[in-house]
MARTI-826460 format. One record per residue: x, y, z of N, C-alpha, C in turn. Coordinates in steps of 0.1 Angstrom, whole numbers, padded with zeros to 4 digits, always signed. Each point is the difference from the previous one (the first is absolute). Example, Ala and Ser with C-alpha at 12.3 -4.5 7.8 and 13.67 -1.06 7.14 Angstrom:
# MARTI-826460
+0132-0057+0078-0009+0012+0000+0009+0012+0000/-0004+0011-0007+0009+0011+0000-0008+0011+0008/
END
This chain:
# MARTI-826460
-2392-1356+0942+0013-0006-0004+0009+0011-0006/+0012+0001+0005+0009+0011-0005+0005-0003-0014/+0006+0010-0006+0005-0001-0013+0012-0010-0001/+0008+0000+0011+0011-0009+0001-0005-0015+0001/-0010-0002+0008-0005-0014+0001-0006-0005-0013/-0007+0009-0007-0006-0004-0013+0011-0004-0010/+0011+0009+0000+0011-0003-0009+0007-0014+0004/+0000-0002+0013+0007-0012+0004-0008-0013-0005/-0013+0001+0001-0008-0011-0005+0001-0002-0015/+0000+0011-0007+0000+0000-0015+0014-0006-0004/+0011+0003+0007+0013-0003-0005+0006-0012+0007/-0009-0008+0007+0005-0011+0008+0006-0010-0010/+0012-0006+0004+0007-0010-0009+0006+0007-0012/+0001+0014+0000+0006+0007-0012+0015-0001+0001/+0007+0006-0010+0014+0000-0001+0006+0007+0013/-0007+0011+0004+0005+0008+0011-0001-0009+0013/-0011-0008+0001-0001-0009+0012+0011-0010+0000/+0003-0005-0012+0010-0011-0001+0014+0006+0003/+0002+0013-0004+0013+0007+0003+0001+0002+0016/-0011+0004+0006+0001+0002+0015+0002-0013+0007/-0006-0011-0006+0002-0013+0007+0014-0005-0002/+0006+0002-0012+0013-0004-0003+0010+0007+0010/-0001+0013+0001+0009+0008+0009-0002-0004+0014/-0012-0003+0005-0002-0004+0014+0006-0013+0003/+0000-0009-0010+0005-0014+0002+0016+0000-0001/+0006+0009-0007+0014-0002-0003+0009+0011+0006/-0006+0010+0007+0008+0010+0007-0003+0000+0015/+0009+0005+0007-0002+0001+0015-0012+0008+0003/-0007-0003+0011-0012+0007+0004+0002+0015+0002/+0012+0004+0005+0002+0014+0003+0002+0009-0012/+0002-0006-0012+0001+0008-0012-0011-0003-0010/-0009-0008+0004-0011-0004-0010-0008+0012-0004/-0005+0008+0009-0008+0011-0003+0007+0010-0009/+0012+0004+0004+0007+0010-0008+0004-0005-0013/+0002-0013-0001+0004-0006-0013-0013+0000-0009/-0011-0004+0005-0013+0000-0008-0003+0014-0005/+0001+0010+0008-0002+0014-0004+0010+0005-0010/+0013-0003+0002+0010+0004-0009-0002-0006-0014/-0003-0013+0000-0001-0007-0012-0012+0006-0008/-0011+0003+0007-0011+0006-0007+0003+0014-0005/+0007+0008+0008+0004+0013-0005+0009-0001-0013/+0009-0010+0000+0008-0002-0012-0008-0004-0012/-0011-0008+0003-0009-0004-0011-0006+0012-0006/-0006+0009+0009-0006+0012-0005+0010+0009-0007/+0012+0001+0006+0010+0009-0006+0004-0005-0014/+0002-0013-0002+0004-0006-0013-0012+0002-0010/-0012-0002+0004-0011+0002-0009-0001+0015-0004/+0002+0009+0010+0000+0014-0004+0011+0003-0010/+0012-0005+0003+0012+0003-0009-0003-0005-0014/-0006-0012-0001-0002-0006-0013-0011+0008-0008/-0010+0004+0008-0011+0008-0007+0005+0014-0003/+0009+0006+0008+0005+0013-0003+0009-0001-0012/+0008-0010-0001+0009-0002-0011-0008-0001-0013/-0011-0008+0001-0009-0002-0011-0007+0013-0005/-0004+0008+0010-0007+0013-0004+0010+0010-0006/+0013+0000+0005+0010+0009-0005+0005-0004-0014/+0003-0013-0001+0006-0005-0013-0009-0004-0011/-0013-0003+0004-0009-0004-0010-0012+0010-0002/-0008+0001+0010-0012+0009-0001+0004+0014-0003/+0009+0006+0007+0004+0014-0002+0007+0002-0014/+0008-0009-0004+0007+0001-0013-0010-0001-0011/-0010-0009+0001-0011-0001-0010-0007+0014-0001/-0003+0005+0011-0008+0013+0000+0009+0011-0006/+0013+0001+0004+0009+0010-0006+0003-0002-0014/-0002-0012-0005+0002-0002-0015-0013+0003-0008/-0011-0003+0006-0013+0001-0008-0005+0015+0000/+0000+0006+0012-0006+0013+0002+0006+0011-0009/+0013+0001-0002+0005+0011-0009-0006-0001-0015/-0003-0013-0004-0005-0002-0013-0015+0006-0002/-0007+0002+0011-0013+0005-0001-0001+0015-0003/+0011+0007+0002+0000+0014-0003-0010+0008+0008/-0005-0006+0011-0010+0007+0009+0008+0008+0010/-0003+0013+0000+0008+0009+0009-0001-0003+0015/-0012-0003+0004-0002-0004+0014+0007-0013+0004/-0001-0010-0009+0006-0013+0003+0016+0002+0000/+0005+0008-0008+0014+0002-0001+0005+0008+0012/-0009+0009+0005+0003+0008+0012+0000-0010+0012/-0008-0010+0000+0000-0010+0011+0014-0007+0001/+0007-0002-0011+0013-0005+0001+0010+0010+0006/-0001+0012-0004+0008+0011+0006-0002+0002+0015/-0012-0002+0004-0003+0002+0014+0000-0013+0008/+0004-0011-0006+0002-0013+0007-0013-0005+0005/-0011+0002-0007-0013-0005+0003+0000-0016-0001/+0005-0005-0010+0000-0014-0002+0009-0007+0010/+0011+0006+0004+0009-0005+0010-0008-0001+0013/-0007+0011+0004-0008+0000+0013-0011-0011-0001/-0006-0001-0012-0011-0010-0001+0005-0014+0002/+0011-0004-0008+0004-0014+0001+0007-0004+0013/+0004+0010+0008+0005-0003+0013-0011-0005+0009/-0012+0004-0003-0011-0005+0008-0003-0015-0002/+0005-0006-0011-0002-0014-0003+0006-0009+0010/+0014+0001+0003+0006-0009+0010-0005+0003+0014/-0003+0013+0003-0005+0003+0013-0014-0006+0003/-0008+0002-0010-0014-0006+0001+0000-0015+0002/+0008-0007-0008+0000-0014+0000+0005-0005+0014/+0011+0006+0005+0005-0003+0013-0009+0003+0011/-0007+0011-0001-0010+0004+0010-0011-0011+0001/-0004-0005-0011-0010-0011+0000+0005-0013+0005/+0014-0002-0002+0006-0013+0004+0003-0001+0015/+0002+0012+0006+0004+0001+0014-0010-0008+0009/-0013+0002-0001-0009-0008+0009+0000-0015-0003/+0003-0004-0013+0000-0014-0003+0012-0007+0005/+0011+0008+0002+0013-0005+0004+0002+0001+0015/-0005+0010+0006+0003+0003+0014-0013-0002+0009/-0010-0008-0005-0012-0002+0008+0003-0007+0014/+0011-0008+0000+0003-0007+0013+0008+0008+0009/+0004+0012-0004+0008+0009+0009-0007+0014+0000/-0010+0002+0008-0008+0012+0000+0008+0013+0002/+0010+0000+0008+0007+0013+0003+0008+0004-0013/+0007-0010-0006+0008+0002-0012-0009+0004-0011/-0012-0006-0001-0010+0003-0010-0004+0015+0001/-0003+0004+0013-0004+0014+0002+0010+0010-0004/+0013-0003+0004+0011+0009-0003+0002+0002-0015/+0001-0012-0007+0002+0000-0015-0012+0006-0007/-0011-0003+0004-0012+0005-0006-0001+0016+0001/+0005+0004+0012+0001+0015+0003+0010+0006-0010/+0012-0006-0001+0011+0005-0009-0005+0001-0014/-0006-0011-0005-0004+0000-0014-0012+0010-0003/-0008+0001+0010-0012+0009-0001+0006+0015-0001/+0010+0003+0008+0005+0014-0001+0007+0002-0013/+0008-0010-0005+0007+0002-0013-0010+0001-0011/-0011-0008+0000-0010+0001-0010-0006+0014+0000/-0004+0005+0011-0006+0013+0001+0009+0011-0006/+0013-0001+0004+0010+0010-0004+0002-0001-0015/+0001-0012-0006+0002-0001-0014-0013+0003-0008/-0011-0003+0005-0013+0004-0007-0001+0015+0000/+0004+0007+0011-0001+0014+0000+0010+0006-0010/+0012-0006+0000+0011+0005-0010-0005-0002-0014/-0007-0011-0003-0005-0003-0013-0010+0010-0004/-0010+0004+0008-0010+0010-0003+0007+0014-0002/+0010+0003+0009+0007+0013-0001+0007+0001-0014/+0006-0011-0004+0007+0000-0013-0009+0002-0012/-0012-0006+0002-0011+0002-0011-0004+0015+0000/-0002+0006+0011-0003+0014+0001+0011+0008-0006/+0012-0003+0003+0011+0008-0005+0001-0001-0015/-0003-0012-0005+0000-0002-0015-0011+0008-0007/-0012-0001+0006-0011+0008-0006+0003+0015+0000/+0005+0004+0012+0003+0014+0002+0011+0005-0010/+0010-0009-0003+0010+0004-0009-0005+0002-0014/-0009-0009-0004-0006+0001-0014-0009+0012-0001/-0008+0003+0010-0009+0011-0001+0007+0013+0001/+0011+0001+0007+0008+0012+0002+0006+0005-0013/+0001-0008-0010+0005+0005-0013-0008+0011-0006/-0012+0001+0004-0010+0009-0005+0003+0015+0004/+0005+0002+0012+0003+0013+0006-0012+0009+0000/-0012-0005+0003-0012+0008+0000-0004+0002+0014/-0011+0008+0001-0006+0003+0014-0005-0013+0006/-0006-0009-0009-0005-0012+0005+0010-0009+0007/+0013+0000-0005+0010-0008+0006+0004+0005+0014/-0002+0013+0003+0003+0005+0014-0010-0007+0010/-0013+0000-0003-0009-0006+0009+0002-0015+0001/+0003-0007-0012+0003-0014+0000+0012-0003+0008/+0011+0007-0002+0013-0002+0007-0002+0002+0015/-0008+0010+0004-0002+0003+0014-0008-0012+0006/-0011-0004-0007-0008-0011+0005+0007-0013+0002/+0009-0003-0011+0007-0013+0001+0011+0000+0011/+0006+0012+0002+0010+0001+0011-0007-0002+0013/-0012+0006+0002-0008-0002+0012-0005-0014+0002/-0003-0007-0012-0004-0014+0001+0011-0009+0004/+0012+0003-0004+0012-0007+0004+0002+0001+0015/-0002+0012+0006+0001+0001+0014-0010-0008+0008/-0013+0000-0006-0010-0008+0006+0003-0015+0000/+0006-0005-0011+0004-0014-0001+0011-0003+0010/+0009+0009+0001+0011-0002+0010-0006-0001+0014/-0009+0010+0004-0006+0000+0013-0008-0012+0003/-0008-0003-0010-0009-0012+0001+0008-0013+0002/+0010-0001-0008+0009-0012+0002+0006+0000+0014/+0005+0011+0004+0006+0001+0014-0010-0004+0010/-0012+0005-0001-0010-0003+0010-0003-0015+0000/-0001-0006-0012-0003-0015-0001+0012-0008+0007/+0012+0004-0003+0012-0006+0006-0001+0001+0015/-0003+0012+0005-0001+0002+0015-0011-0009+0006/-0011-0001-0007-0011-0008+0005+0004-0015+0000/+0008-0004-0010+0004-0014+0000+0010-0003+0011/+0010+0009+0001+0010-0002+0010-0005+0000+0014/-0009+0009+0003-0006+0001+0014-0013-0007+0001/-0004-0007-0010-0012-0008+0000-0012+0008+0005/-0002+0011-0007-0012+0009+0004-0012-0005-0007/-0011+0000+0007-0013-0003-0005-0005+0012-0009/-0011-0002-0007-0005+0011-0009-0003+0012+0008/-0007-0002+0012-0004+0011+0008+0012+0008+0006/+0010-0008+0005+0012+0006+0005+0008+0007-0011/-0001-0006-0012+0008+0006-0011-0006+0014-0003/-0013+0002-0001-0006+0013-0003+0002+0009+0012/+0000-0005+0012+0003+0009+0011+0014+0005-0001/+0009-0009-0003+0014+0004-0002+0002+0010-0011/-0008-0002-0011+0000+0008-0012-0005+0014+0004/-0010+0001+0007-0006+0013+0004+0010+0008+0009/+0006-0008+0009+0010+0007+0010+0012+0006-0007/+0004-0007-0011+0012+0005-0007-0002+0010-0011/-0013+0002-0003-0003+0009-0011+0004+0014+0003/-0001+0005+0012+0004+0013+0004+0015+0002-0002/+0008-0011+0003+0015+0001-0002+0003+0000-0015/-0008-0008-0008+0002+0000-0014-0002+0013-0007/-0011+0007+0005-0003+0013-0006+0011+0010+0002/+0006-0001+0012+0011+0009+0003+0013-0004-0009/+0002-0013+0000+0012-0005-0007-0001+0003-0015/-0012-0003-0006-0003+0002-0014-0007+0012-0003/+0003+0011+0007-0007+0013-0003+0003+0005-0014/+0013+0000-0004+0004+0005-0013-0006-0008-0011/-0001-0014+0000-0006-0007-0010-0015+0003-0001/-0007+0002+0011-0014+0004+0000-0002+0013-0007/+0008+0010+0004+0000+0014-0006+0003-0001-0014/+0010-0008-0004+0004-0002-0014-0011-0006-0008/-0007-0009+0006-0011-0007-0008-0011+0011-0003/-0003+0008+0011-0010+0011-0002+0004+0010-0011/+0013+0003+0001+0006+0010-0010+0000-0006-0014/+0003-0012-0002+0000-0006-0013-0013-0001-0006/-0010-0004+0008-0014+0000-0006-0005+0014-0003/+0004+0010+0008-0004+0014-0002+0007+0005-0013/+0012-0002-0002+0008+0004-0011-0006-0006-0013/-0003-0013+0000-0005-0007-0011-0014+0006-0004/-0008+0002+0010-0014+0005-0003+0000+0014-0005/+0008+0008+0005+0001+0014-0004+0009+0003-0012/+0008-0011-0004+0009+0001-0011+0009+0012+0001/+0006+0002+0012+0009+0011+0003+0014-0003-0006/+0005-0012+0003+0013-0004-0003+0001-0014-0005/+0011-0003-0007+0003-0013-0005+0015-0001-0002/+0005-0013-0001+0014-0002-0003+0004+0007-0013/+0012+0007+0000+0004+0007-0012-0003+0015+0000/-0008+0004+0010-0004+0014+0001+0012+0008+0006/+0002+0012-0005+0010+0009+0006-0007+0009+0010/+0005+0000+0012-0006+0007+0011+0009+0009+0008/-0006+0009+0008+0008+0008+0009-0007+0000+0014/+0007-0004+0011-0006+0000+0013+0007+0010+0009/-0007+0011+0003+0006+0011+0007+0005-0004+0014/-0007-0010+0007+0004-0004+0013+0014-0005+0001/+0004-0007-0011+0014-0005+0000+0009+0007-0010/-0006+0011-0006+0008+0007-0011+0005-0010-0010/-0009-0009-0004+0004-0012-0008-0007+0001-0014/+0008-0001-0011-0005+0001-0013+0006-0012-0008/-0009-0008-0006+0005-0011-0008-0012-0008-0006/+0004-0012-0005-0010-0009-0007-0004-0011+0010/-0013-0003+0001-0004-0012+0008+0004-0013-0007/+0008-0008+0007+0003-0013-0006-0009-0011+0005/-0005+0002+0012-0008-0011+0006-0008+0005+0011/-0013-0004+0001-0009+0004+0011-0004-0013+0007/+0006-0003+0012-0003-0012+0007-0009+0002+0011/-0003-0010+0008-0009+0001+0011+0005+0010+0011/+0013-0001+0003+0006+0008+0011+0008+0012-0006/+0008-0002-0010+0009+0010-0005-0002+0003-0015/+0003+0012-0004+0000+0004-0014+0015+0003-0004/+0004-0005-0011+0014+0002-0004+0000+0010-0011/+0009+0010+0002+0001+0011-0010+0014+0002-0004/+0002+0001-0014+0013+0003-0005+0002+0015-0002/+0010+0005+0007+0003+0015+0000+0006+0004-0013/+0001+0013-0001+0006+0006-0013+0015-0004-0001/+0007-0003+0011+0014-0003-0001+0002-0016+0000/-0011-0007-0003+0000-0014-0002+0000-0008+0013/+0001+0007+0012-0001-0007+0013-0015-0004+0002/-0001-0009+0010-0014-0006+0003-0004+0004+0014/-0012+0006+0001-0006+0003+0013-0012-0008+0002/-0003-0003+0013-0012-0007+0004-0007+0008+0010/-0013+0001-0001-0009+0007+0009-0011-0009+0004/-0007+0003+0011-0012-0008+0004-0011+0002-0011/-0006-0010-0004-0011+0001-0010-0011+0009+0004/-0003+0000+0013-0011+0009+0005+0003+0014-0002/+0013+0004-0001+0003+0015-0002-0005+0004-0014/-0003-0009-0009-0005+0004-0013-0014+0007+0001/-0007-0003+0010-0013+0006+0002-0001+0009+0012/+0010+0000+0009-0001+0008+0012+0008+0013-0001/+0008+0001-0011+0008+0012-0002-0002+0005-0014/+0005+0012-0002-0001+0006-0014+0009-0007-0010/-0005-0005-0010+0007-0006-0011-0003+0007-0013/+0010+0005-0007-0003+0006-0013+0004-0010-0011/-0010-0003-0009+0002-0010-0010+0002+0008-0013/+0012-0003-0007+0003+0007-0013-0006-0006-0012/-0007-0012+0002-0005-0007-0012-0010+0007-0008/-0010+0007+0007-0010+0008-0008+0007+0010-0009/+0011+0006+0006+0007+0010-0008+0007-0006-0012/+0005-0012+0002+0007-0007-0011-0010-0005-0011/-0012-0004+0005-0010-0004-0010-0006+0011-0008/+0001+0012+0006-0005+0012-0008+0011+0005-0009/+0012-0005+0000+0011+0004-0008+0003+0015+0001/-0001+0005+0012+0004+0014+0003+0006+0001+0014/+0008+0010+0002+0006+0003+0013+0000+0015+0003/-0003+0003+0012-0001+0015+0003+0013+0007+0002/+0001+0012-0005+0011+0009+0003-0006+0011+0009/+0006+0001+0012-0005+0011+0009+0013+0005+0007/+0005+0010-0006+0013+0005+0005+0000+0015-0003/+0008+0007+0009+0000+0015-0001+0014+0005+0000/+0001+0012-0005+0013+0008+0001-0003+0013+0007/+0009+0006+0007-0002+0012+0007+0006+0012-0007/-0008+0010-0002+0004+0012-0007+0003+0011+0010/+0011+0006-0002+0004+0012+0008-0011+0011-0001/-0006+0003+0011-0011+0010-0001+0004+0014-0005/+0013+0003+0002+0005+0013-0004+0002+0001-0015/+0000-0011-0007+0002+0000-0014-0014+0001-0007/-0011-0001+0007-0013+0001-0006-0003+0015-0002/-0003+0004-0013-0002+0014-0004-0011+0001-0010/-0006+0013-0001-0009+0003-0010+0008+0000-0013/-0007-0004-0011+0006+0000-0013-0001+0013-0007/+0011+0006-0005+0000+0011-0008-0001-0004-0015/-0005+0009-0008-0002-0003-0015+0013-0004-0006/+0011+0007+0004+0013-0003-0005+0005-0014+0003/-0002-0004+0013+0004-0014+0004-0009-0010-0007/-0012+0003-0002-0009-0010-0007+0004-0002-0014/+0003+0011-0007+0004+0000-0014+0013-0008-0001/+0009+0001+0009+0013-0007+0000-0002-0015+0001/-0010-0004+0008-0003-0014+0002-0006-0005-0013/-0008+0008-0007-0007-0005-0012+0009-0003-0011/+0011+0007-0001+0010-0003-0011+0010-0010+0004/-0001-0005+0013+0010-0011+0004-0005-0013-0007/+0010-0006-0006-0003-0013-0008-0006-0011+0008/+0004-0001+0013-0005-0010+0009-0014+0002+0003/-0005+0012+0000-0014+0003+0005-0009+0004-0012/+0006+0001-0012-0008+0005-0012-0013-0008-0002/+0001-0014+0000-0012-0008-0003-0010+0002+0011/+0004+0002+0013-0010+0002+0011-0007+0013-0002/+0007+0011-0003-0007+0013-0002-0009+0000-0012/+0004-0008-0010-0008+0000-0012-0014-0007+0002/+0000-0011+0008-0012-0008+0002-0008+0006+0012/+0006+0008+0009-0007+0005+0012-0001+0015+0000/-0001+0006-0012+0000+0015-0001-0011+0006+0008/-0012-0005-0001-0012+0007+0007+0002-0001+0015/+0004-0012+0005+0001-0002+0015+0012+0008+0005/+0011+0001-0007+0011+0007+0005-0002+0015+0002/-0009+0005-0008-0003+0015+0001-0007+0003+0013/-0006-0010+0006-0007+0003+0013+0009-0002+0012/+0011-0006-0001+0009-0003+0011+0009+0012+0003/+0001+0003+0012+0007+0013+0004+0014-0003+0007/+0002-0012+0005+0013-0003+0007+0008-0010-0008/+0013+0000+0003+0009-0010-0006-0003-0014+0006/-0004-0001+0012-0003-0012+0007-0013-0006-0007/-0010+0008-0002-0012-0004-0006+0002-0006-0014/+0009+0008-0008+0004-0005-0013+0007-0013+0000/+0009-0001+0010+0008-0012+0001-0009-0012+0004/-0009+0002+0009-0010-0011+0003-0008-0004-0012/-0005+0009-0007-0008-0003-0012+0009-0007-0011/+0013+0004-0001+0009-0007-0009+0002-0015+0004/+0001-0002+0013+0002-0014+0004-0012-0009-0003/-0012+0006+0002-0012-0007-0003-0001-0003-0015/+0003+0010-0008+0000-0002-0015+0010-0011-0004/+0011+0001+0006+0011-0010-0003-0005-0014+0003/-0006-0002+0012-0005-0013+0004-0011-0005-0009/-0009+0009-0004-0011-0004-0009+0004-0004-0013/+0012+0004-0004+0005-0004-0013+0011-0010+0000/+0003-0005+0013+0010-0011+0002-0006-0013-0005/+0007-0007-0008-0005-0013-0006-0001-0011+0011/+0007+0001+0011+0000-0011+0010-0008+0004+0012/-0008+0011+0000-0009+0004+0011-0014-0003-0004/-0007-0007+0009-0014-0004-0002-0009+0012-0002/-0009-0001-0010-0009+0011-0003-0014-0003+0007/-0002-0013+0004-0013-0003+0006+0000+0002+0015/+0011+0002+0006+0001+0001+0015+0002+0015+0003/-0001+0003+0013+0001+0013+0005+0014+0006-0003/+0000+0013-0005+0012+0007-0003-0001+0014+0005/+0009+0004+0009-0001+0014+0005+0014+0004+0005/+0002+0013-0001+0012+0007+0006-0005+0010+0010/+0003-0001+0012-0006+0009+0010+0011+0005+0010/-0004+0012+0006+0009+0006+0010-0005-0006+0014/+0010-0004+0008-0002-0004+0014+0002+0012+0009/-0003-0003+0013+0001+0011+0010+0015+0004+0000/+0002+0014+0001+0014+0005+0000+0007-0005+0013/+0013-0002-0001+0008-0004+0011+0011+0010+0002/+0008-0002+0011+0011+0009+0002+0011-0001-0011/-0001-0010-0008+0010-0002-0010-0004+0006-0013/-0013+0002-0002-0006+0005-0012-0014-0005-0003/-0003+0000-0013-0014-0004-0004+0001-0013-0008/-0005-0011+0006+0000-0013-0007-0010+0000-0012/+0004-0005-0011-0008-0002-0012+0000-0015-0003/-0012-0006+0001-0001-0015-0001-0006-0004-0013/+0007-0011-0005-0005-0007-0012-0008-0012+0004/-0012-0001-0004-0008-0012+0003-0006-0005-0013/+0005-0012-0004-0005-0006-0012+0003-0015+0000/-0003-0007-0011+0002-0015+0000+0007-0003-0013/+0010-0009+0001+0007-0005-0012-0008-0010-0007/+0003-0003-0013-0007-0010-0007+0006-0014+0001/+0008-0002+0011+0006-0013+0003+0001-0002+0015/-0001-0012+0004+0001-0003+0015+0014-0006+0003/+0008-0003-0011+0013-0005+0002+0009+0010+0008/+0006-0005+0011+0007+0009+0009+0012+0007-0007/+0008-0007-0007+0011+0005-0007-0004+0011-0010/-0010-0003-0008-0004+0009-0010-0006+0013+0007/-0008-0003+0011-0006+0011+0007+0011+0010+0005/+0011-0006+0006+0010+0009+0006+0007+0008-0011/+0002-0006-0012+0006+0007-0011-0009+0012-0004/-0013-0003-0001-0009+0011-0005+0000+0011+0011/-0001-0004+0012-0001+0010+0011+0013+0009+0000/+0011-0007-0001+0013+0007+0000+0001+0010-0012/-0004-0005-0011+0001+0009-0013-0009+0012+0002/-0012-0002+0006-0009+0012+0001+0005+0010+0010/+0006-0004+0011+0005+0010+0010+0013+0006-0004/+0008-0008-0007+0012+0006-0006-0003+0011-0009/-0011-0002-0009-0004+0011-0009-0006+0012+0008/-0008-0003+0010-0006+0011+0008+0010+0008+0007/+0010-0006+0006+0010+0008+0007+0009+0008-0009/+0003-0006-0012+0009+0007-0009-0006+0011-0007/-0013-0001-0003-0007+0010-0008-0006+0011+0010/+0000-0002+0013-0005+0010+0009+0008+0014-0001/+0012-0001-0003+0008+0012-0001-0004+0009-0012/-0006-0006-0010-0005+0008-0011-0012+0009+0004/-0007-0004+0011-0011+0008+0005+0004+0009+0011/+0013+0001+0002+0006+0009+0010-0002-0005+0014/-0002-0013+0002-0003-0006+0013+0013-0008+0005/+0001+0000+0013+0011-0007+0007-0006-0011+0008/+0006-0012-0002-0005-0012+0009+0009-0001+0012/-0006-0004+0011+0008-0003+0012+0005-0014-0001/+0013-0001+0005+0007-0013-0001-0008-0011+0006/-0001-0011-0007-0008-0012+0005-0013-0001-0006/-0004-0012-0003-0014-0002-0005-0007-0009+0010/-0012+0004+0004-0007-0007+0010-0011-0009-0006/-0003-0011+0007-0010-0010-0005-0012+0002+0009/
END
C-alpha cells in the first residue's frame, strides 16, 4: 500500500476531505481540481506566513533579548552571524513540510511537487544554519591570532565547502530522484570535475595545515614575499587567499598555497629578539688609502674628535700601518661603545672585494631595538658619523652608499 493510500485512509472524513467535497459539489466540474489544489496551497501558505510571523516577532525577539544578558561570547556571536535567524526559519518550513502529505494526500502530483520544494528549502536552510554556526565559532576562535587558529580556520572553511557540496548533491538526488547506488555513481563521476574546480581550496587546506603544524606564520606577522615583491602584515589566512596589508596601507591578496610553495621571509623572530641587523657599506676611494707616517698619526692623536679612541686603543693602533686599517678599527670601536648597538650579537667591520669604484667597507651589527623607525634613526646616525669622520683619516668616500 502506497504512502498516499495510507494517508487517505488515515484522514478519511477529515477537514481536508470535507473541503474537497464542498468544492466538488458547489463549483463547476472543469475547475474543481484546480480549485481544490489552489485552496490547499493557500492553506499551506497561510500556515507558513503565520508561523513565520510567530518566529520573527516572538521566538527571535525572545532570543535576541535573552542572549545578550548571558555575556557568553559565542552566543552573542550567534546573534551577529544570524544563527538564531537561520534556526527559527526552519520552524515554519519544517511544520509545512510535515503538513504537505496530510493536506495533499488526495492529489499525488501536487503533493510530490510541494514536497520537493519544501525538501529543497529545508536542505538549503539547514546548510545555511550549520555554516552560520561555523562562521560564529571561527569568529570567536580567530580573536586569538595564534598558529592554532590557522589550522582551525582552514579546516572550517573546508568544512563549509563540504557542507555546500553535500547539500547540492542531496538536492540533485531529490530533484532527479536518484537511488543511493545512482547517487554514488553520480558522485564518483563528478569528483574529477570538483577536484579541478576546487583545486585552490584543496591546496589552501594543505597549506593551512602545514603552516599551523610548522608554526611558520600567523595573522599579525610581518612578512616579505620575493615572488610578488610584497612586504606587509598578514591580516587573514583563509582557505583560498591570504590578505596582506602593505606598508602603504593598501591590501594585497595572494593564494594561500604560495605561503609554503615560495620564499617567505618572516620578520617576527627578529621582532621578538628585539634587535635588527645593520648590513651596509660605503666605498672608499682606493687612491686615498696610504701608509701612515708618524707625523700624520700624531696629528690624529691630538684631534679632539679622535682623542678618546687613541687613548683607549693605544696598543692596537701601534700595529696598524694604513689609514684604512685605522679607520676600520675606529668604526669597530665606535660601534662597540655605541649604547644602542647590541653587544650579544655579531659585530664586525670588514672589507669587501674591491670594485671599479673603490674599496667597500661594510658595517655588520645589530641594533638593540627592532622598531623600524628607531632602527633607521640609529643606522643613519652611524653612517653620518662614519662618512663625516673619514676625512680625518685622510680617506675619500665615493658618492653613494650601497646596501
